[in-house]
Structures are given as C-alpha cells and as structure tokens.
N, C-alpha and C positions, 0 to 999 in steps of 0.2 A: 605412357603417352601412346596415342593411337593417331596414326597419319593417313591420308589419303593416299600417298605414294605408294605404290606398290613395290616398286624396284628398290628393296633396303636390303643391303649386303652387309654381313657382319665381318669385321676384320679387326686387326691391331695396328696401330700406328707406328710405321717404320722410322719415320723421321717428321719434324716439324723445323721448317726454316722460316724465320720471321724476317721480313721485309720491313720498310718505312710505313707501308700502307697494308700491304697483302701479306698472307702467310701461305706457305705451299705446304700441304699436307699428304705425304706419302702412305697410303693403308694398304697393307697385305692383306687381301680377300683369297685364301685358299691357295696360295702361292702365285696369285696374280697381283700387279700393282693398280692401284686406282690413286690418282694425282687430282687432290682437291686446292682450289685455290680459294681461300676465304679471306675475310678481313682480318688484320692482325688483331682488332678489338675482339673479335669472336674467338680466334685461337687463344688469347689471354683470358679471356672470360671463362671458356671451358677448361683452361688450365693443362692443354693437350700437351701430352708428352709421350716419347718414345715406349711403347709396351701396352699404352692404353689400349684397353677394348672398345670398339666404337661401332658406329652403323652408318655406312654411306649410304645416303638416301639419294636416289637419281630421279630427277623430274624433268622430263624432258617431252617436248611436243613433236619431235622428230630425231630420227636415226639415219644417218650417214653411212655408206657402206663404199669401200674404195677396193679396186683390184687392180 
C-alpha cells in the first residue's frame, strides 16, 4: 500500500492496552517510544499484539516545540 504521508516509521509493538472505546499502542522505533491512541475496534481488527512489526504513520499539519 502506498500512502501520501511521508513520515512513516517502522517499529515493533511494545504493548497494547485495550480500553472500553480506545486502545493505547506503544511502539518501539529505534529505541524510542511512540504512543498511539486508536479505536479499540481498529486494534482488534489489526489483531495488534506485543512484538508485531508495524509502521507508525504520522500525518500532521503542525509541529509544536517547547523548551
């Protein structure tokens, strides 16, 4: 599948926590963690589990930096 989003980061699922509506997915990308909040239905449909190889696709219109 090809996507227009250029920010695609390959990683492995560290954990999946299913809530009643949403799921928290923690992905290890080269030693850094990315946390994604996705729908519980999507997590179940993708059958996400620890150790799965995934791609984090980041589509954003702005980046905020604080110091």
